[in-house]
C-alpha positions as CSV (number, residue, x, y, z in Angstrom):
1,M,-144.4,166.5,18.8
2,A,-141.5,167.0,15.8
3,R,-142.6,165.6,12.6
4,A,-140.7,162.5,11.7
5,R,-137.9,163.0,9.0
6,P,-137.9,160.7,6.0
7,P,-135.1,158.2,5.9
8,H,-132.0,159.2,3.6
9,H,-130.3,157.3,0.8
10,I,-127.3,158.9,-1.1
11,G,-128.9,157.5,-4.3
12,L,-132.2,159.1,-3.9
13,L,-130.5,162.4,-3.1
14,L,-128.6,162.1,-6.3
15,M,-132.0,161.7,-8.1
16,R,-133.0,164.9,-6.7
17,V,-129.8,166.6,-8.2
18,M,-130.6,165.0,-11.5
19,A,-134.3,166.1,-12.0
20,P,-133.5,169.4,-13.9
21,L,-131.0,167.7,-16.2
22,P,-131.9,167.5,-19.9
23,L,-133.7,164.3,-20.7
24,S,-130.8,163.5,-23.3
25,W,-128.3,163.5,-20.4
26,I,-130.4,161.3,-18.1
27,R,-130.9,158.9,-21.0
28,A,-127.4,158.8,-21.8
29,L,-126.5,157.8,-18.1
30,G,-129.3,155.4,-18.2
31,A,-127.7,153.6,-21.4
32,L,-124.3,153.6,-19.6
33,L,-125.7,152.2,-16.4
34,G,-127.8,149.6,-18.3
35,G,-124.9,148.4,-20.3
36,L,-122.8,148.0,-17.1
37,L,-125.6,146.0,-15.3
38,Y,-126.1,143.7,-18.4
39,G,-122.5,142.8,-18.1
40,L,-122.1,142.5,-14.2
41,V,-125.4,141.1,-13.2
42,V,-125.1,137.8,-14.6
43,K,-127.8,136.0,-12.7
44,R,-130.3,138.7,-13.7
45,R,-129.1,138.5,-17.2
46,K,-129.7,134.7,-17.4
47,V,-133.3,135.3,-16.1
48,V,-134.0,137.8,-18.9
49,L,-132.4,135.5,-21.7
50,A,-134.5,132.6,-20.3
51,N,-137.8,134.5,-20.3
52,L,-137.0,135.4,-23.9
53,A,-136.0,131.9,-25.0
54,L,-139.3,130.7,-23.7
55,C,-141.5,133.3,-25.2
56,F,-139.7,133.8,-28.4
57,P,-138.3,130.6,-29.3
58,E,-138.8,131.4,-33.2
59,V,-136.3,134.3,-32.8
60,S,-132.7,133.8,-33.3
61,V,-130.4,133.8,-30.2
62,Q,-128.5,137.0,-31.6
63,Q,-131.8,138.8,-31.5
64,R,-132.8,137.7,-28.1
65,E,-129.5,138.9,-26.8
66,R,-130.0,142.3,-28.4
67,W,-133.4,142.6,-26.8
68,A,-132.0,141.4,-23.3
69,R,-129.0,144.1,-23.5
70,Q,-131.6,146.9,-24.5
71,S,-134.0,145.6,-21.9
72,F,-131.3,146.4,-19.3
73,I,-130.9,149.8,-20.7
74,Y,-134.7,150.5,-20.6
75,F,-134.8,149.4,-17.0
76,A,-131.9,151.7,-16.1
77,Q,-133.2,154.7,-18.1
78,S,-136.8,154.2,-16.7
79,W,-135.6,154.1,-13.1
80,L,-133.3,157.4,-13.6
81,D,-136.6,158.9,-15.3
82,R,-138.1,158.8,-11.9
83,A,-135.8,161.7,-11.0
84,W,-137.7,164.1,-13.3
85,L,-141.0,162.3,-12.9
86,W,-141.0,162.8,-9.0
87,H,-138.7,166.0,-8.7
88,A,-138.8,168.2,-11.8
89,K,-141.2,171.0,-12.2
90,P,-144.7,169.9,-13.1
91,E,-144.6,171.7,-16.5
92,T,-141.4,169.5,-17.4
93,V,-143.3,166.4,-16.4
94,R,-146.5,167.2,-18.3
95,R,-144.3,168.0,-21.5
96,R,-142.7,164.6,-21.6
97,L,-146.0,162.5,-21.0
98,H,-148.0,162.1,-24.0
99,L,-151.5,160.6,-23.2
100,V,-153.1,159.1,-26.3
101,G,-155.7,156.8,-27.5
102,A,-159.2,156.1,-25.9
103,V,-158.7,158.8,-23.0
104,E,-162.4,159.5,-22.6
105,A,-162.8,155.8,-21.5
106,L,-161.1,157.2,-18.1
107,H,-163.4,160.2,-17.7
108,G,-166.7,160.2,-15.6
109,T,-167.4,158.2,-12.6
110,E,-168.0,154.6,-14.2
111,P,-166.1,151.9,-12.1
112,T,-162.9,151.2,-14.0
113,V,-160.0,149.0,-13.6
114,V,-157.0,150.1,-15.3
115,F,-155.0,147.1,-16.4
116,A,-151.4,148.5,-16.3
117,P,-148.8,146.0,-17.4
118,H,-145.2,145.8,-16.4
119,F,-143.6,147.7,-19.2
120,Y,-140.6,149.7,-17.9
121,G,-142.7,153.1,-18.2
122,L,-145.4,151.9,-15.6
123,D,-144.7,154.7,-13.2
124,A,-144.6,157.2,-16.0
125,A,-148.3,156.1,-17.1
126,G,-149.4,156.2,-13.3
127,T,-148.1,159.7,-13.1
128,A,-149.6,160.5,-16.4
129,L,-152.9,159.6,-15.3
130,N,-152.7,161.3,-11.7
131,L,-151.4,164.4,-13.5
132,I,-153.9,164.9,-16.3
133,L,-157.0,163.1,-15.2
134,A,-159.2,164.9,-12.4
135,R,-160.3,161.6,-10.9
136,P,-159.1,159.9,-7.7
137,M,-157.2,156.7,-8.1
138,V,-156.2,153.7,-6.0
139,S,-153.6,151.1,-6.6
140,I,-152.0,148.2,-4.7
141,Y,-148.6,148.4,-3.3
142,T,-145.8,145.9,-2.4
143,P,-143.4,147.3,0.3
144,Q,-139.9,147.6,-0.6
145,R,-137.3,146.1,1.8
146,N,-135.3,149.4,1.8
147,Q,-137.1,151.8,4.1
148,A,-135.6,154.8,2.3
149,V,-136.5,153.5,-1.1
150,D,-139.9,152.5,0.2
151,H,-140.7,156.0,1.3
152,W,-139.4,157.6,-1.9
153,L,-141.7,155.4,-4.1
154,H,-144.6,156.0,-2.0
155,V,-144.3,159.7,-1.9
156,G,-143.5,159.8,-5.5
157,R,-146.3,157.8,-6.7
158,R,-148.5,160.2,-4.8
159,R,-147.0,163.4,-6.1
160,F,-149.9,164.4,-8.3
161,G,-153.7,163.9,-8.3
162,Q,-155.5,161.8,-5.7
163,L,-153.8,158.6,-5.4
164,Q,-154.5,156.0,-2.4
165,L,-152.1,153.1,-1.9
166,F,-153.3,150.0,-0.2
167,Y,-150.6,147.3,0.8
168,R,-151.0,144.0,-0.8
169,D,-151.7,142.2,2.6
170,H,-154.5,144.6,3.5
171,G,-157.4,142.8,1.7
172,V,-159.6,143.8,-1.1
173,K,-162.7,145.3,0.9
174,A,-161.4,148.8,0.7
175,V,-160.2,148.5,-2.7
176,V,-163.6,147.4,-4.0
177,S,-165.4,150.2,-2.0
178,A,-163.1,152.8,-3.7
179,L,-163.6,151.3,-7.0
180,R,-167.4,151.3,-6.7
181,A,-167.4,154.9,-5.5
182,G,-165.6,156.0,-8.7
183,S,-162.0,155.9,-8.2
184,L,-159.8,154.3,-10.9
185,L,-158.0,151.2,-9.8
186,Y,-154.6,151.1,-11.1
187,L,-153.8,147.2,-11.3
188,L,-150.6,145.6,-12.3
189,P,-151.4,141.8,-12.2
190,D,-149.2,140.5,-14.7
191,M,-146.4,139.0,-12.3
192,N,-145.7,135.8,-10.5
193,F,-146.8,136.6,-6.9
194,G,-146.7,132.9,-5.9
195,L,-148.9,129.9,-6.0
196,K,-151.3,130.8,-3.2
197,E,-153.8,132.7,-5.0
198,S,-152.6,132.0,-8.6
199,I,-153.8,129.9,-11.5
200,F,-151.6,128.6,-14.5
201,V,-152.7,130.1,-17.6
202,P,-150.5,130.2,-20.7
203,F,-148.2,133.1,-21.3
204,F,-146.7,132.9,-24.8
205,G,-147.7,129.3,-24.8
206,V,-146.1,128.5,-21.5
207,P,-147.9,127.8,-18.3
208,A,-147.4,130.9,-15.9
209,A,-148.7,131.3,-12.4
210,T,-151.0,134.3,-12.9
211,V,-153.1,136.2,-10.2
212,P,-156.5,136.4,-11.5
213,S,-157.3,139.8,-9.8
214,L,-158.1,141.5,-12.9
215,S,-161.3,139.7,-13.4
216,R,-162.1,139.4,-9.9
217,F,-161.9,143.2,-9.1
218,A,-163.7,143.8,-12.4
219,R,-166.5,141.5,-11.3
220,L,-166.8,142.7,-7.5
221,G,-166.5,146.3,-8.4
222,L,-169.0,146.0,-11.4
223,A,-166.3,147.8,-13.3
224,Q,-165.1,148.0,-17.1
225,V,-161.4,147.1,-17.7
226,V,-159.4,149.6,-19.8
227,P,-155.7,148.6,-20.4
228,V,-153.1,151.4,-20.2
229,T,-149.7,150.8,-21.7
230,A,-146.5,153.1,-21.6
231,R,-143.8,153.3,-24.4
232,M,-140.5,155.0,-23.8
233,T,-139.6,157.4,-26.6
234,R,-136.8,160.1,-27.1
235,T,-139.1,162.8,-25.8
236,G,-140.3,160.9,-22.8
237,Y,-143.2,158.5,-22.9
238,E,-146.4,158.0,-25.1
239,I,-148.9,156.4,-22.7
240,E,-151.8,154.7,-24.7
241,V,-155.2,154.2,-23.3
242,H,-156.8,151.3,-25.2
243,R,-160.4,150.6,-25.7
244,A,-162.5,149.0,-22.9
245,W,-162.7,145.3,-23.1
246,A,-166.1,144.1,-24.3
247,D,-168.0,141.2,-22.5
248,Y,-165.1,141.2,-19.8
249,P,-165.4,139.9,-17.1
250,S,-167.0,136.7,-18.0
251,S,-168.4,134.0,-15.5
252,D,-165.1,132.1,-16.2
253,V,-162.0,133.4,-14.2
254,E,-159.6,131.0,-16.1
255,A,-160.8,132.2,-19.3
256,D,-160.7,135.8,-18.3
257,T,-157.0,135.5,-17.2
258,T,-156.2,133.6,-20.2
259,Y,-157.6,136.6,-22.2
260,M,-155.6,139.0,-20.3
261,N,-152.2,137.2,-21.1
262,H,-153.1,136.8,-24.7
263,W,-153.8,140.3,-25.2
264,L,-150.8,141.4,-23.4
265,E,-148.5,139.2,-25.6
266,Q,-149.8,141.3,-28.6
267,V,-148.6,144.6,-27.2
268,I,-145.3,142.9,-26.0
269,R,-144.7,141.7,-29.5
270,S,-144.8,145.5,-30.5
271,M,-142.1,146.4,-28.1
272,P,-140.4,143.1,-26.8
273,D,-137.4,144.9,-25.2
274,Q,-139.5,147.3,-23.1
275,Y,-141.3,144.4,-21.1
276,Y,-140.2,143.7,-17.5
277,W,-138.3,140.6,-18.4
278,V,-136.0,141.0,-15.2
279,H,-138.8,139.4,-13.4
280,K,-138.9,135.7,-12.7
281,R,-142.2,135.2,-14.5
282,F,-141.9,131.4,-14.6
283,K,-140.5,131.0,-11.1
284,D,-143.4,128.6,-10.1
285,R,-144.2,125.6,-12.4
286,P,-146.9,123.4,-12.8
287,P,-146.5,119.9,-11.1
288,G,-143.8,117.7,-12.9
289,A,-142.6,120.6,-14.9
290,L,-138.8,121.2,-14.9
291,P,-137.6,124.6,-13.3
292,V,-136.8,127.5,-15.7
293,Y,-134.2,129.3,-13.7
């Protein structure tokens, strides 16, 4: 039987063409694209500005606008960076990804949930762990509407290492089994996935619907939680492995989820324009609260 050919998409073919280009060229193209998106995609620009106004009311409007514009640029640059992350030579990828911090926390076989917040370098961080660490990893994946983009993301994220992707609607049993068997769980729970399984906890002092999956997976997998964050730099990305959280999880899921958001706030403050503000983080509101968007 003939092997099925992957779907084609002109934009993704261009990504392959861009892969060997100097990083400075790719970043320049990203800056141009991000600036255009900021000017043209008005609805999403309003989302970013609304998020920043809620989370940083003490900051001037002018500063929030500068962060918003730069956020679009980082968004576009990180998207184009996937060209070299997933198609350039492995030595090029390795040279541009710098893994720092408490890397030893990810060695061995102790059950470990990697808390990977939605900074724009999230795929760079995942690629770095798969490329550098000799340890299997699992993650939970939301299918994309476009079949070609979905296939590209799925294959790209599995380029290096031993990554197994589970779809979000497949349940937790297989994920927990892999976690207990020694695979890293690369988890990105800091988004609004709807009210069905969320609880409202503060995010920058604003009630935010948040999935308490970090605490639950850590408890079910008898696992430590090790945060990993990615910062875009002129030479690629710096991926920091933070210390494992002590006394986490507790017996209080709401307190654990509040702690997660509070910890994340501190990192966001160190690079506010690199967080994924294009997401409608406050789409769902508590009863009686006014809509944000």
